[in-house]
N, C-alpha and C positions, 0 to 999 in steps of 0.2 A: 266943669263940671259938676253939677248941684249936690248939695249938702246930703243927700238920700242916697245919692251914687257912690258919694265918694267914701262914705258910711260904710255903706255895703263893703266896697272892695276893700277898706282899710280891714271888715272882720272876716273876709274871705284870703286874704294878706296875712295876716296873725294866726288864721286857721292852718292854713300850712306850715305857719313857722313852727308850731307849738305839735302839729304832726311829726315834722323833723326830729323834735326835742323830744318826744315822746316815746320814739322808736327800740324798741326791747331785744329781739331776736334779730331782729333786719337790719340791724344799725348797718352792716358792713355793704348795704344797695348803694348807700349816700358815700361810702369810702373809696372814693373814686375822682379821677379828675371832672367829670359832668357834675357829682353831687358836690363837691365842693366848691365850684362856681355858681352854682344851683343855690348852696347856702349863701354863699358872699353874696350875689345878686339880690335874694331878698331881701337881705339885712339892707342892701342901699337901697335897695325899693322903701323900704319899713320908714327908714331917712325923711321924713315929708319935708325936709329943707329943701327950699326954692331956689334956693345960691346957685352961683354957675358952677361951683364947684364940686356941689355934691351931685347936679345936673351930668360932670365930667364923670366922676366917680360910677353914678350908676352907669352911660353907657359904656365904658371902660369894662364895667363887669360885667355886661350881657356881650360885650365884644369876646372877654374868652369864656363864657356860658356858650356861644354859638358857636365859637371854634372848635370845643370841644364836645359839641353833639356832632359837627361836622367829621372832625377826626374818628368817630365811632360809627359816622354814617348813618345816622339813625335821628327820629326826633325827639323830644322830650318824653311821650307816649311811649315809642317803642323802645328807650331806654329801662322806664321802671319795669315794664312784663319782663324785657329780658334780664333784667336783674333778678328778679324775683324768681322766675325759670332758673335762675343759675345758682340761685342763695345756697352756700353753703354755711350753718349754724347751729346751734347744738339741738334747735329743734327738727332741721332738714337731716341733718344727719344720722339723727336717730329714726326717723320716718322712713327713709329710705332700704334700713335694713329690719325690718318689722314686718310681720308676713301679713300687712294689714285687711282684714275682714271689712269692707264699709259695709256689709249689709247686716252684719252682730253689731248696730248701734252706734253708741257713741265712740269717738274716739279716743276718751278718756279711758277707753278698756286699756288701749295699748300704748298711751303717753301718758306722761305726766300732765294732769290736767292745768298746770299754772302754765307750761309750753302750750300747750293748746289753746288756753285763753289768751296768752303773749300775744302766738300769731294770730290769732284772729283779730286783734285788736291793733298788729301793725299792720293788718292786709287794708284795714280801715284807715288806717291813717296814709297808707300809700296810695290807697285808692282817692283819697283829698289830693292829694300831689299832682294826682291825674287828672281829675278831671277838672280842677281847678289851674292846670297850667297854662291853657288856652289864655288865663287873665295876662301871663307877664310879657308879652311885648305890649299890650294897651299901657301897662302899668309904667313897661320901662319910656316908652314915647308919652306920658303925661309927665313923668319924671325928667327926663332928659329933652323932652321939647321937638324930637325926633323922631320921623319915620324909621322903623326896622326890620327886618327880615323874621320871617320863622319857620323850620323845617317843619315841611306836613310827614303824614305816617305815611306807610307804604302798603300797599292795599294787600289783605291778608289772602288775596288769590295767587300773590307771588313768591308765597312763603312752601318751597316743596315738602316740606317734610307734614307729614299728616299729622303725625301728634301734635307736633308745634302747631300746628293752623288751627288745629281744634281748640286747644286752650286757648290760644290769642284768640280768636271768635269768644270766647266766653268772656275772658278778663276787659275784652276792645268792647266799653258800655257804646259805639258808636252801631253795634249789631244787633242790641238789645231790642231797639225797636218799641211797638206799641204793648208789647207781649203782657200778660200781668203776672205771670211768674218771672220776670229777671231779677236779678238779685239789686238789694239797697248799694252793694258794695261788696268790696272784693273777699270782706272776713266769708261772705254764705258762700264762696266760691273754696272753700278747703280744702276742703272732699276734693274736688277737681284737681286741685293743685298739686296734691298729695299722690293723686294716682299718676300724673306728669310724673311727678319727682323718682316714682317709683319705676317707671316706664321707661325713662328717657335718661335719668340719670342728673346728677347733680355738677356743679361746677364745668369745670375742662372735659368732664365724662359726660354732661350734659350738653354740652358746644362742640365737641368734635368725636366722631367715631374713629379716625385715624390717628394715632401719635407717635411721636418719638422721644426715645429718651436721650436726652441729653446735659446731666450731672440733675436734672429735673424731667416732667414729663411736660411737653411740646406740643400743641394741638395743630395738627396739618389741615390749614382752614381748605384746600386744593389737593385732595387725594385722589390719587390714580383711576380716572374713569372707566377704566377696561372692566369691558363686559366678558362673564365667562363663555359668555357664547362664540364668541367670537375666538377664541381658544380650540383649533381643530387637532386631532390627532393624539388626543392622549384621554379617551373616555373614559377607561375605569381607571385611571389616577384621577381624574376630576371628580369620577363619582364615588370614591373612596372619601377624598377628603371632604365634599359635601353632605354623604353621610356622618362620616368624624363630626364635622361642623355642627350637624341638627343635634347630634346625640346631646353635644356641649350646651347647647339653647334652650335644650329641652331638660337638663340638669341629670343627666343619663352620664355613665361612667365614657369618659370620651379620652381617646390615647395620643401623645407626641408622637408627627408624624416629622420624618426625613425625607425630602425631597431629592433624590440623586439623579445627579445627570449631566449630560454636556451643555457647553455655553449655550444660548439662545434656545433652549428649548421650553419654556415657558414655564419654569416654577416658580420662579420670582410674580409673574402676572398673575400667575393660578391663584395664589395665597391672596395677592392683594384685591382678585376680583372677587372675594368672600364676599366683602363689607359690600359689592352693589348687589349679590345675589341675595342674600339676607338685607335686605331692604326693611326701612321699619322694624329695627329688633333689637336687640340690647347686645349687638355683636358688638365690640371694639376693638380694634388691632393696635398694640404698641409695636414698634421698630425699633430694636436694641440691637447696634453694632457688635462687632467681637471686642472690639478695645473696652466695650462699656459693661460687657458680660460681669465681671464682677459688682457690680452695683443690681444683679439681677433678686437679690435677697429682697432690696432696699424696695423695688418696684413691686414684689408680692405682695410684701407688710403694705405697703400703700394700698394695692387692690383686692386682697384675700376676703374681704367682710362684705365687699359693697355687690349688690344684685347683679350689675352687669357679666357678660362671659368675655374672656378675654384670650385673644391670640397672641403669645409674644412670638414676634416675625424676627428669626437671624436670617440673615443674607448671606451668600455667598461663606459658609460655616469651615473653619480648619483649624489648629491646633499647630503648634511648634512643639516640641515635646515635651518641656518646662513649662508650659502656659500656664496660668493661674485662670485662663479663662474654662480652661478644661476642667479644674477645680469646682469654678462657680457652676457650671451649665450641670456637672454630675450629681451635684446634691440638688439640683431643680427637678433633674430627670428620675433620679433613683427614691429622693426626699431623703430627709436629716430627721432629727429627734420630731422636727414639724414637718407635717404633710405639707405635700403640695397643696393649693385651696384647688377643691372643685370646681371652681370657675374660669379654671385657666390651663390652657394648654401650649405646649410648644411649637412650632411649625419652623424649622429650618430647612434652608436649602442650598448644599452642597454638589462641587463639581467632584470631589472626593468619597471614596465608598465607605471609608475606612477613618475620615475625617483627620486624620492626625499623620502626619508627613513623617516617612519611616524613610532611614537613613540606614544603608550598608552599617555603618561604626555602631548602629544601635543594638548590633544583634551579638548574643554573647558570642565571646571566643574561650575555650576551656585556661589558654594559656596566660589571661589574663586575669589580674586578681578582680573580676567583677563580681555584681551580686550575684549572692549564691541562687536564688531562682530569678535571675532576670528574664527568664523566659515567660515568666508570670507577667511581670510588666509589662514585655512587648507585648503578649497576648492583653491587657488591659488596655493599652492606647488603640491596638487595632480594632478589637472591639466595642469597640464607645460608641459605634452606631447601633448596636444591638440595643442599648439601651432605649432606644428611642422603637415604641409600641407599634410603629407601620414603615415599612420605608417603602416609597414609591420611587422606582427607575424610571425615567425620562430616556431612552435610549435614543440616540442621533437619527434625524430626518433621513431617512432612502429620498430617491427620487419621485417615484409615487404621492408618498407621504408629506412630501414638499411641495407638488406640484399643487396638493388636497388643499393644502392652507392657502397656496397663489391661490386658487380659483374662490374659494370662501372670503377672502377678505374682498378680493377685486369686485364678487358679488355683492356684499354687502358695502360697498365705494360706489357700486352702480357706474364702475367705471366702462365704458364705449369701446371696446378692444377685443377683436375675433380672438376666437380661443388660441387656436396654432399660434396665432402670433404674440399672444401672452405666455404660453408656455415656452417658445424659445427664448423669448427675452428676459423671462424670468431663470433658466438656466444659465444664461450668459452672465445677470447679476448674480447668483451663487458663484460660479466662478471666478469671476472678476475680484469679489468681495470676500465675505464670512463663510463661505459653503451653505450648505443644505440647512436650514433650520428653521423654527419657526419664527425668529426676532429678524434673519435674512430677509422673509417674505414678508413682515413688515414694512422693514425697510425699502422694499422695491416696490410694493403700492404704494406708499408714503413719496415716494419718488417718482410714480407717474401721474399721483393728484397734485403732485407741486409742479410737477412737468405741464399736466394739461392746458 
């Protein structure tokens, strides 16, 4: 390498190191295995000692960097963009909670000017890391005197989420072309990035639409793909649930809903299908098990001020007599000193109409020294379901409804089978297995598809 090239590459390397050192609010972007490996690698490259020992140090550092990127299944460029779009820091947390009107002039009207300036500066610095990233394998090859592999970027058209694809296309300089209105760096795209934060959320809420509570919120990378149109036979229940969820998304009053009925009638599937029905929206679903309902207040505190709308989903709900979960859910449904957040509803499924197990021993007997107003206690337990604003009843499928579901699923799967033969085998399957229900129908069709 001639001296001019060497000096230019040295300047670009030092520019990347200064960009990292100067991060103000977006520091956490490099607080990861990939980020730490990148910092270590740039330090090893910057040591221009041509000794064998330094070459080995540089190659080893690159190996860690490459492995960390491979574990994330992304390129260096994709890593930076992904971390920017998920960033939770003082600037992004404030920005997503403020009703920004971008038509009303400067962001300084809504946010601290110092925070806005720091964010722009950081995005400029991160753009430096992005644009100079392709030099890394060349530098490693020069120092280590050994060819290295480099992970390329994923084409934007493979990104399924429309909002994400739109913002990535703006951040990805390969799409800028020769247009005269392209930005000089990411700092000029701050308003576009802020729009994404407000529409899609930050951190775990930006990355996942379905989550579950396991002493903390955990994202579900592959949520149930069930399509609401595949759920046949309960149109009134379906329409009611959709209408109530639309009200939630529009910021209008929405009610908590109890879905009651026998096993296999599609209650849980209907709730899960809402994410696929309201695609590209701010809807998020958090699944909470009965054993974790004591943490409901913690969950509500975490999501109360966020712009996203949340369904707290509790499946197969029932209570024992002195269950602490009974009290925890009662507070959420009825409210306490702190009102239930307007961006949250509870959707629960149950096989029990009254939710609380009732025993003959629970009934008061005058001869016993029981609680004086024992019937009030019993009635409080039995009427717990009334605390939900809406109760949707899913009656067991009769034979016509069962066969309607079978035909619908068979047509969707394009199974080449005669109608009479299909019905005969479907009824035999129901007799030998779990009775007539939507779940039984799906299992029957899955069996036919697997046997084909």
